[in-house]
C-alpha positions in Angstrom: 141.0 115.5 95.9 137.5 115.4 97.8 136.9 112.6 100.1 133.4 112.0 101.5 133.1 110.0 104.7 129.3 108.5 105.6 129.0 106.5 109.3 125.5 106.2 111.4 124.9 102.4 110.9 124.1 100.2 112.7 121.5 97.2 113.9 118.0 98.7 115.0 114.8 96.6 115.7 112.3 96.9 112.8 110.5 100.4 114.2 113.2 101.7 115.5 115.0 105.7 113.7 118.9 105.6 112.8 120.4 108.7 111.4 122.9 108.7 108.5 125.7 111.9 108.0 127.6 112.6 105.7 130.6 114.9 105.7 132.4 116.3 102.5 136.3 117.3 102.8 138.9 118.8 100.6 139.0 121.3 97.2 135.5 121.9 97.3 133.9 125.1 95.5 130.6 123.6 96.3 128.5 120.8 96.8 125.8 120.7 94.2 123.7 118.4 94.7 123.2 115.7 97.3 122.1 111.8 97.6 121.3 108.5 99.5 121.9 105.8 98.1 121.4 102.3 99.0 121.9 98.7 97.8 120.6 95.6 99.2 121.9 91.3 99.1 119.9 90.3 95.4 119.3 94.1 94.2 120.0 96.5 92.3 121.6 99.6 93.8 118.7 102.6 94.1 118.4 106.1 94.6 116.6 106.8 97.7 116.7 110.6 98.0 118.3 113.4 96.4 118.0 117.1 96.8 119.7 120.0 94.7 121.5 123.0 97.2 118.3 125.3 98.1 115.8 122.9 96.0 112.7 120.7 97.5 113.7 117.1 98.9 112.6 114.4 96.3 112.3 110.0 97.3 112.3 106.5 96.6 108.4 105.5 97.3 109.1 103.6 99.2 110.8 105.5 101.8 108.7 108.9 101.3 107.1 109.4 104.7 109.6 107.4 106.7 113.2 109.3 105.5 113.9 113.0 105.7 117.6 114.8 103.8 118.2 117.7 105.0 121.9 119.2 105.5 123.5 121.9 106.7 125.4 123.8 103.4 128.0 125.7 105.2 129.9 122.3 106.5 129.5 120.6 104.1 127.4 117.8 106.2 123.8 115.9 105.1 121.4 113.3 106.4 119.4 110.9 106.1 117.0 111.1 108.8 115.2 107.3 109.3 112.1 106.1 111.2 109.9 103.6 111.2 112.3 101.7 110.2 111.7 98.1 107.9 113.7 94.8 107.2 113.3 95.3 104.0 115.6 98.7 104.5 118.2 96.4 105.6 121.3 97.1 102.7 124.7 99.3 102.9 123.2 103.2 102.4 125.9 105.1 100.5 125.9 109.3 100.4 126.5 110.5 96.9 127.4 114.2 95.8 127.9 116.4 92.8 131.3 118.7 93.6 132.4 121.4 92.1 136.1 121.9 92.6 138.3 125.0 93.7 139.9 124.2 90.6 136.2 124.8 88.8 135.8 120.7 87.6 132.7 119.0 88.4 132.8 115.7 89.3 130.2 112.8 90.7 131.8 111.6 94.7 131.2 108.2 96.6 131.2 107.5 100.1 132.8 104.5 102.0 129.4 102.6 102.6 127.7 102.1 106.5 125.9 99.1 106.3 121.6 99.4 108.6 120.4 96.3 109.7 117.0 95.9 110.5 115.4 93.2 112.2 111.8 91.5 113.2 
């Protein structure tokens, strides 16, 4: 099986920074796509960042210029650097990945979520 574990959330003041991490483990052949989502109270879950292996990342308009996705592919690990945080960034953040397992089956996996709270 494949597991995604994410961590790095917390409570920060507006203008502060956090870095989220996601580590994939298990029977992995390759991680093809790495993503970050967030879900705020009363709002739909939205994708905030996406990166295909070796490609230029894409971001939601609301976080462009403030958030950066990066990866350490050999370690099946990726990150979300969040700068200039705003109260409206408060949400549960989830990592997500398109993974090919060692048996060559390809599936989507989710992390458990980590809370990010930004105070004004």
